[in-house]
C-alpha positions in Angstrom: -18.1 -11.0 -12.8 -20.4 -9.3 -10.5 -17.6 -10.1 -7.5 -15.0 -8.6 -9.8 -16.9 -5.2 -10.5 -17.7 -4.8 -7.0 -14.3 -5.7 -5.5 -12.5 -3.9 -8.4 -14.7 -0.6 -7.9 -14.1 -0.8 -4.1 -10.6 -1.1 -4.7 -10.3 2.1 -6.8 -12.5 4.2 -4.0 -10.0 2.8 -1.6 -7.3 4.0 -3.2 -8.7 7.6 -4.8 -9.8 7.9 -1.0 -5.9 7.4 0.1 -4.7 10.0 -2.1 -7.1 12.4 -0.8 -6.0 11.9 2.9 -2.7 11.5 1.9 -3.0 15.2 0.4 -4.3 16.4 3.5 -1.8 14.8 5.3 1.1 16.2 3.9 -0.2 19.7 3.9 -0.4 19.3 7.7 2.8 17.9 7.8 4.2 20.5 5.8 2.5 22.9 8.1 4.9 21.6 11.0 7.9 21.6 8.4 7.8 18.4 6.8 11.0 17.6 4.8 10.3 15.5 1.6 12.8 12.5 1.1 13.0 10.7 -2.2 10.9 12.9 -4.5 12.5 11.4 -7.5 11.5 7.9 -6.3 7.9 8.9 -5.2 6.9 8.5 -9.5 7.9 4.5 -9.3 5.9 4.1 -6.4 3.0 5.8 -8.4 3.8 3.6 -11.4 3.7 0.5 -9.7 0.6 0.9 -8.0 -0.9 2.0 -11.5 0.4 -0.6 -13.3 -0.9 -3.1 -10.3 -4.3 -1.8 -10.8 -4.6 -2.1 -14.7 -2.5 -5.3 -14.7 -5.0 -6.7 -12.4 -8.1 -5.4 -14.5 -6.5 -6.6 -17.7 -5.6 -9.8 -16.7 -8.9 -10.6 -15.3 -10.7 -9.4 -18.2 -8.9 -10.2 -21.2 -7.7 -13.5 -20.0 -10.9 -14.6 -18.7 -9.6 -15.4 -15.1 -12.1 -16.8 -12.7 -12.4 -16.8 -8.9 -9.7 -18.9 -7.4 -10.9 -22.2 -5.5 -9.2 -20.4 -2.4 -10.9 -17.1 -3.0 -12.8 -17.3 0.3 -9.5 -18.0 2.4 -7.7 -15.4 0.1 -10.7 -13.0 0.9 -10.2 -13.6 4.4 -6.6 -12.8 4.4 -7.5 -9.4 2.3 -9.8 -8.7 5.2 -7.3 -9.0 8.0 -4.8 -7.2 5.6 -7.3 -4.0 5.6 -7.4 -4.4 9.6 -3.8 -4.2 9.6 -3.4 -1.4 7.4 -5.8 0.9 8.6 -4.4 0.2 12.2 -1.1 1.5 10.9 -2.6 4.0 9.3 -4.5 5.7 12.5 -1.6 5.1 14.3 0.3 7.4 12.4 -2.7 10.0 11.8 -1.9 13.0 9.9 1.6 11.8 9.8 0.7 8.7 7.6 1.4 9.7 4.1 2.0 8.1 0.3 5.5 9.9 0.1 8.1 10.1 2.8 8.2 13.3 4.6 9.4 13.5 7.9 8.6 16.3 10.8 11.6 17.3 12.5 12.3 16.5 16.1 9.0 14.3 16.0 9.3 10.9 18.1 8.8 7.7 16.2 5.2 6.6 16.5 5.5 3.5 18.7 1.7 2.8 19.3 -0.5 0.5 17.4 1.1 -1.8 15.2 4.3 0.1 15.5 4.6 -1.1 18.9 4.8 -4.7 17.5 7.1 -4.3 14.7 8.9 -1.5 12.3 6.8 -1.6 9.0 3.3 -2.8 9.6 2.0 -0.8 6.7 4.6 -2.2 4.3 3.8 -5.6 5.1 -0.3 -5.1 4.6 0.9 -3.5 1.0 3.1 -6.4 0.4 0.2 -9.0 1.1 -2.0 -7.2 -0.3 -0.4 -7.2 -4.1 0.3 -10.7 -3.6 -3.4 -11.4 -2.8 -5.7 -9.4 -4.3 -5.3 -10.9 -7.7 -5.1 -14.3 -6.9 -8.5 -14.1 -5.4 -9.5 -13.8 -9.0 -6.5 -16.0 -10.2 -4.5 -13.4 -11.8 -1.0 -15.1 -11.2 0.9 -13.1 -13.7 -0.3 -9.7 -12.3 0.4 -11.4 -8.5 4.0 -12.6 -9.6 5.3 -9.7 -11.6 3.6 -7.1 -9.0 4.7 -8.6 -6.0 8.5 -8.9 -7.2 8.3 -5.3 -8.4 6.8 -4.2 -5.4 9.3 -5.7 -2.7 12.3 -4.5 -5.1 10.5 -0.6 -4.8 10.1 -1.3 -1.0 13.4 -2.5 -0.2 14.7 0.8 -1.9 12.1 3.1 0.1 12.4 1.2 3.6 15.8 1.9 3.3 15.7 5.6 2.6 12.9 5.9 5.2 14.9 4.4 7.8 18.0 6.9 7.2 15.3 9.7 6.7 13.5 8.9 10.2 16.9 7.9 11.9 16.3 4.3 12.4 18.6 1.8 12.6 
């Protein structure tokens, strides 16, 4: 249980910190004339991630899930996912956000992991949502939220690519 409490606390702290960073970046982007796309759809992203955090906690506590026998391997995957995610975030700098904000006449970021593929942050998010619950054998959360996340991201990526003019 101690591992879970430490991990869950880290996860909550990380997510709250990222929301503060996103708010700061949003203000900076809006000063540069950023236009928001899919304002209506953003609430579903928030709902998905909030539901994920609650479901993960509930499944672990109420169904008495224990560490997975592959938890060390899964945790290592989680660490590498964090490296990719923060590499992507730092490469985007003030243009990283949880919302789809596009600054007019700004060139696409082509450094860091964006030099190698289009959506490294989404690859990290997909991996996280699958791996985090698996560390603690929360299979229901892993399956349900991986599917919901893939559906949500498919829509979001399509809107984002159109907004950015990516083909």
